[in-house]
C-alpha atoms as one frame of an Amber mdcrd trajectory, in Angstrom:
protein
   0.000   0.000   0.000   1.410   3.358  -1.028   1.266   6.610   0.892  -2.254
   8.026   0.709  -3.865   4.786  -0.521  -6.980   3.394   1.119  -6.272   1.185
   4.103  -8.085  -2.119   4.506 -10.419  -0.594   7.110 -11.213   2.398   4.878
 -11.817   0.118   1.905 -14.242  -2.024   3.917 -16.241   1.090   4.812 -16.399
   2.284   1.194 -16.764  -0.960  -0.759 -20.482  -1.668  -0.024 -21.533   1.607
  -1.672 -19.564   1.276  -4.926 -21.382   0.614  -8.225 -21.284  -2.920  -9.607
 -21.948  -2.512 -13.351 -20.597   0.219 -15.608 -23.775   0.544 -17.716 -22.005
  -0.770 -20.827 -22.489  -4.532 -20.550 -19.318  -4.946 -18.552 -17.721  -4.543
 -15.159 -15.557  -1.795 -13.776 -11.814  -2.251 -13.575 -10.662  -2.962 -10.004
 -12.275  -0.188  -7.983  -9.633  -0.052  -5.281  -6.747   0.388  -7.699  -8.530
   3.137  -9.625  -9.754   4.987  -6.529  -6.228   4.913  -5.111  -5.064   6.502
  -8.370  -7.727   9.216  -8.151  -6.856   9.974  -4.522  -3.156  10.091  -5.435
  -3.887  12.724  -8.071  -6.178  14.674  -5.722  -3.505  14.667  -3.009  -0.497
  15.537  -5.181  -2.016  17.521  -8.066   0.064  15.528 -10.544  -1.001  15.519
 -14.201  -3.121  12.525 -15.133  -0.544  11.332 -17.653   2.102  11.212 -14.919
   0.234   8.837 -12.601   2.460   5.948 -11.404   2.001   2.719 -13.334   0.803
   0.850 -10.233  -2.586   2.561 -10.633  -3.104   1.132 -14.111  -3.766   3.073
 -17.351  -4.048   6.784 -16.605  -6.949   7.165 -19.067  -8.968   4.622 -17.095
  -8.359   6.520 -13.846  -9.223   9.861 -15.438 -12.378   8.589 -17.149 -13.613
   6.981 -13.935 -13.146  10.277 -12.101 -14.809  12.284 -14.873 -17.807   9.951
 -15.129 -18.315   9.763 -11.381 -18.091  13.556 -11.173 -20.671  13.909 -13.955
 -23.277  11.434 -12.724 -23.061  12.350  -9.032 -21.414   9.138  -7.846 -18.830
  10.958  -5.722 -21.587  12.927  -3.990 -23.630   9.793  -3.399 -20.624   7.973
  -1.911 -20.022  10.924   0.406 -23.658  10.860   1.520 -23.551   7.127   2.217
 -20.426   7.447   4.359 -22.048  10.353   6.187 -25.165   8.240   6.746 -23.097
   5.475   8.343 -21.431   8.020  10.631 -24.789   9.569  11.554 -26.267   6.160
  12.391 -23.367   5.636  14.803 -23.946   9.076  16.356 -20.593  10.398  15.116
 -21.788  13.632  13.465 -21.765  16.879  15.424 -24.724  18.791  13.981 -23.533
  22.174  15.297 -22.379  23.181  11.825 -20.572  26.171  10.359 -20.670  27.710
   6.871 -17.963  29.592   4.975 -16.169  29.775   1.628 -12.606  29.826   0.345
 -10.904  31.145  -2.771  -9.124  28.602  -4.982  -6.524  29.923  -7.397  -7.039
  28.582 -10.902  -3.995  27.242 -12.731  -3.563  28.170 -16.391  -4.494  24.558
 -17.252  -8.001  25.234 -15.884  -8.747  27.672 -18.709  -9.784  26.847 -22.258
 -12.758  24.543 -21.811 -14.593  23.848 -25.054 -17.787  25.752 -25.797 -19.959
  22.660 -26.043 -20.349  20.678 -22.813 -19.374  16.993 -22.840 -22.179  14.503
 -23.558 -24.348  13.536 -20.622 -23.441  10.145 -19.129 -25.719   7.264 -20.014
 -28.458   6.572 -17.534 -27.693   3.466 -15.515 -29.162   1.655 -12.572 -32.773
   1.406 -13.781 -34.522  -1.784 -14.787 -37.021  -2.248 -17.595 -39.861  -1.296
 -15.305 -38.097   1.907 -14.270 -37.251   0.746 -10.747 -33.682   1.231  -9.473
 -31.450  -1.818  -9.630 -28.994  -3.051  -7.033 -26.009  -1.206  -8.468 -27.687
   2.204  -8.518 -25.372   4.777  -6.935 -26.298   8.153  -8.380 -28.849   9.601
 -10.726 -27.416  10.580 -14.099 -27.506  14.260 -14.872 -26.068  16.488 -17.544
 -22.785  18.061 -16.425 -22.959  21.745 -15.622 -21.206  24.269 -17.817 -21.429
  24.988 -21.508 -18.107  26.694 -22.029 -16.829  30.069 -20.971 -15.245  31.069
 -17.693 -18.446  31.961 -15.853 -20.309  28.759 -16.634 -17.281  26.722 -15.553
 -17.016  28.330 -12.113 -14.106  30.625 -13.049 -14.047  34.364 -12.406 -11.965
  37.361 -11.482 -11.388  38.379  -7.868  -8.600  39.904  -5.814  -6.700  36.676
  -6.235  -6.871  36.863 -10.029  -8.380  33.999 -12.029 -10.141  32.033  -9.309
 -12.956  29.759  -8.248 -14.733  29.817  -4.904 -15.577  26.745  -2.861 -18.613
  27.207  -0.596 -19.063  24.578   2.093 -20.682  23.571   5.347 -18.830  21.573
   7.993 -19.882  19.610  11.043 -18.417  20.179  14.490 -15.671  17.622  13.840
 -14.149  19.486  10.882 -15.660  17.365   8.098 -17.408  18.743   4.986 -21.155
  18.175   4.759 -21.833  19.921   1.421 -19.798  21.638  -1.312 -20.613  24.093
  -4.113 -18.302  25.649  -6.745 -18.844  29.175  -8.121 -16.744  31.867  -9.831
 -14.306  33.539  -7.454 -16.111  36.892  -7.315 -19.463  35.413  -6.232 -20.659
  36.754  -2.880 -20.830  34.271  -0.014 -24.393  35.121   1.037 -25.806  34.271
  -2.415 -24.810  30.611  -1.942 -25.902  30.258   1.683 -29.253  28.674   0.901
 -27.908  26.267  -1.799 -25.147  25.097   0.560 -27.602  24.303   3.353 -30.129
  22.665   1.041 -27.414  20.412  -0.359 -26.965  18.777   3.053 -28.665  15.394
   2.671 -27.626  12.659   5.075 -29.717   9.512   4.398 -31.255   7.573   7.259
 -30.046   4.049   7.976 -33.638   2.790   7.778 -36.861   4.392   6.603 -37.348
   8.133   6.651 -36.298  11.240   4.815 -32.641  12.321   4.711 -31.594  14.656
   7.484 -31.143  18.232   6.280 -31.617  20.370   9.378 -28.668  21.098  11.720
 -28.982  21.658  15.461 -27.338  25.068  15.217 -25.336  27.137  12.748 -22.515
  29.672  12.951 -21.309  31.976  10.176 -19.310  35.189   9.849 -20.466  38.690
   8.886 -20.541  37.853   5.188 -23.860  36.078   5.857 -25.328  38.810   8.048
 -28.348  40.064   6.125 -32.112  39.942   6.340 -32.824  37.150   3.813 -30.328
  34.778   5.482 -31.730  35.338   8.969 -35.313  35.070   7.700 -34.511  31.780
   5.954 -32.998  30.343   9.145 -35.933  31.477  11.272 -38.359  29.913   8.796
 -36.537  26.586   9.063 -36.273  26.855  12.846 -32.468  26.721  12.893 -30.728
  28.349  15.855 -27.927  30.521  14.490 -25.087  32.769  15.589 -24.099  35.410
  13.044 -22.479  38.709  14.123 -24.213  41.910  13.051 -22.445  44.164  10.563
 -21.339  47.574  11.803 -23.376  49.492   9.210 -26.459  47.387   9.928 -26.079
  48.066  13.626 -25.722  51.815  13.012 -28.807  51.842  10.758 -30.835  49.962
  13.376 -29.781  52.325  16.184 -30.529  55.401  14.067 -34.162  54.306  13.806
 -34.566  54.150  17.552 -37.425  51.996  18.808 -38.503  51.311  15.225 -35.181
  49.637  14.521 -36.169  46.613  16.548 -34.115  44.445  18.840 -30.557  43.396
  17.946 -30.186  39.820  16.649 -29.218  37.257  19.255 -25.524  36.441  19.392
 -23.934  33.621  21.390 -20.264  34.465  21.794 -19.331  31.012  23.110 -21.101
  29.285  20.204 -19.394  31.595  17.717 -16.006  30.388  18.926 -16.812  26.993
  17.393 -16.946  28.581  13.936 -13.245  27.808  13.592 -14.291  24.250  12.692
 -15.128  25.321   9.140 -11.774  27.111   8.839 -10.008  23.942   9.938 -12.103
  21.956   7.464 -10.922  24.241   4.673  -7.327  23.699   5.779  -7.839  19.929
   5.650  -9.372  20.117   2.188  -6.531  22.279   0.894  -3.952  19.775   2.047
  -4.995  18.130  -1.226  -3.094  20.082  -3.863  -5.687  19.510  -6.587  -8.167
  21.320  -4.310  -5.829  24.103  -3.160  -5.114  24.885  -6.830  -7.682  24.189
  -9.523  -6.311  22.283 -12.507  -9.646  20.951 -13.842 -11.207  22.749 -16.782
 -14.776  21.727 -16.048 -16.583  22.915 -12.931 -18.258  19.537 -12.368 -14.891
  17.752 -12.486 -13.391  20.177  -9.953 -16.427  19.665  -7.718 -15.816  15.912
  -8.013 -12.176  16.477  -7.038 -13.198  18.431  -3.929 -15.843  15.820  -3.077
 -13.300  12.997  -3.381 -11.022  14.896  -0.984 -13.969  15.329   1.414 -14.729
  11.605   1.156 -11.147  10.792   2.125 -11.479  13.048   5.177 -14.628  11.215
   6.293 -13.043   7.807   5.791  -9.980   8.774   7.814 -11.658  10.409  10.814
């Protein structure tokens, strides 16, 4: 086993959720070998062509990663591992939300105008019911060419992408979203929270609602607080200085100040530490992928490794 490869214990946790058939009248090449190759690339940022020979043909490793990024398999695997942790009571649902800028390498530019073809639908029988090897619903990859549609934009850091995420109290990512680097944090607050879907071990809907939430001033506005109140989520978000001044200038009509739990806010560092753990993977700290959905798959694979190893 090489450095960064899946251990036997990690492989046993992941293996039950892997797809069986490849949708093309055949079977996948050895999953463990290919996944080790994908994780090696995610960790080191090496070019696909330069993968060590022990991982097999580099095209096979790349295509597996691209297909699983396109059809949502990486996200489904992450959800299944999260579900197993939740069933064991190992998720701290006092979550935090934040974002981080990811510098785009020059290799991330130049995506073709036309998006790649949608992956073939797999996992459904003749009667339309899901089969045993169903892992993720097929969907057309996002992005039709151009920097904006591929999650690339201009910010203070130059040509960048932004990774929005939520993290549990044990510094593990719960949901991830990729946008252009100049996109404001508060615009992605609702999509990040609604992407949290931890399936139940038995019957029942996936869990989406946290026990409490902490965020910084970037999320301090009326729509965010109203959304959290509507969902019944206890939250700790500091009030902006200009908002506080405007409220005080109105006197009694300005209303009461929003509640703020200073001790709870100290736990917001968990999302910062989660970002640091994600960016230990060089293919996440620097974006090399041209397509936004492939980069999201890269970040999700890094998040999956974090869950397997904690």
